[in-house]
C-alpha positions, 0 to 999 in steps of 0.5 A: 455142516454138523458134525457129530463124533461119539467117543469112549471118554473125554478129559472131564473139564471137557464135558459141557453137556447132559444129554438122556434119551428117556423112556417111561414103559414102552413110550419115549419121552420128550420135551416140548419148551414153551419158546418151541413147537418142536420137540427133544430129549431132556438135557441141558448145560453142565453147572459150574462145580458139577459132576456131569452125573448129577448134571444129567438127574438134574436136567432129567427131574426139571425138564420131564419130573422124573423121581423115580428112574434108572440112569445110565452113560451110553458114551461121550458125543461132540458137535461141531457146526461148520459154516458153510457158504450162502446157500450151501445145503447141511450135511451130517457127518458121523464118525465113532472113535473108540479111544479118548480125546484130549481137546488138543488142536489136531486130535478132535479140534477144539472147536468141538462141543463135548456131552455126555449121553445117557439112558433113562428109564423113567417109572415116576413123574411128578404131576407138575413142571418146574422149568421153562419146558411147557410139557412132555410128550409120551410116545411109541413113535419118535416125532417128525419135528425134531428141535435140532435134527441133525443132532438128537436122531443120531445120538438114538442111533448111537444107543441102538448101535452100542445095544443100550436100545434094542429095535424088535419086530412083531408080525402083525400078519397073523392075528389080532392087534396085541400090545407088547412091551420089552423093557429097553425095546422099541417093538415095531409092528410089522407085515402087509394085511388088506382092509376089505370094507363090507359090500353094504358100505359100497357107495356110488362115491367109490365107483367114481374114484376109481373112474376119475382118480384111478383109487379103487377100494377093497371090498370084501368080495375082492381076492388080493394077493399081496405081493411083499412084506413091509416094514414097518406095518401096512394096511393096504385098502386100494389098488389102481388097476395097474399093480399097484397098491394104497395103504397106511403105514404103522397103523390100521387104515383110517382116512379120518385119522393121522398117519402117512398114506403111501402108494406101493409099486415094483417094490418101492413105497411113495407117500402120497400124504401124511394123514387120511384126510390130506390123502382124501383133499388131494386125491385127484392129484395123488400121482403128481404128490408122490415122492419117495418114503424110505421109512417103509422096506418091502421084502418078498416074504417074512422069512426074508426080513427075519434074515435081516431083523429081529422078531419077537414071539408073543412069549418073549413079552414082559 
């Protein structure tokens, strides 16, 4: 079991690591170590005699090449790894403490490893890296292949909880695609749209998919009533004839591209494939591949979503 805890402060000598959540413009900044195929936020060990703020600056430069940036502390975090019995599933435990920790047994446990969490806004990078990092990844979406999946996503959650970062939602149902940047915020497209193909593109192949697989692609002469408002954005491209819909998540329909393809019915979202090509290759057995996909929330309307989420007006973009 991996236990992650957060503190306002600890004794300075306990801080052994600095980890930095970083963004450049409207993109996340992640690192790929040359010996791994996964991604991680910048960070590393504190050197003897080094101030923890200097550790953060050094690691940010070494691992991303950042030369002009702002840096602010978020909080102290700790990680405790407790081995379970063979075959026992790992679990994540998160707790937040408002006080300080001295490292004494019975208070926070001497087995904990402590680090300081920071947030950086990067403006300029050096053209080359001079460390064990192979490359940096600039992306608007969080990676699925974390190096430390039990830890680093929790650090981002804490930065959101403390208001250092914000999640804002942009309604995609009313117009053309736009790109909006709000400083220190992740702008997430929301809503449900329909991708209807022109009639001139209708081919016998599409009719065969309907007969054999129960996947009926949408064309411009078909009327579709959208039964839900999706967060993040979903673009519907087919129906099953029994009240179910097929759609892509987070982007417009492109069955030659990346991005989840899901099935929607009775207020539930279930994933079929991680990409368009995977969906096409497994169309005959799509029902057997269905599994819950909690990354998408379905609301009855935008108004219902707005009662829980913070939507952005285009006039607010900076």
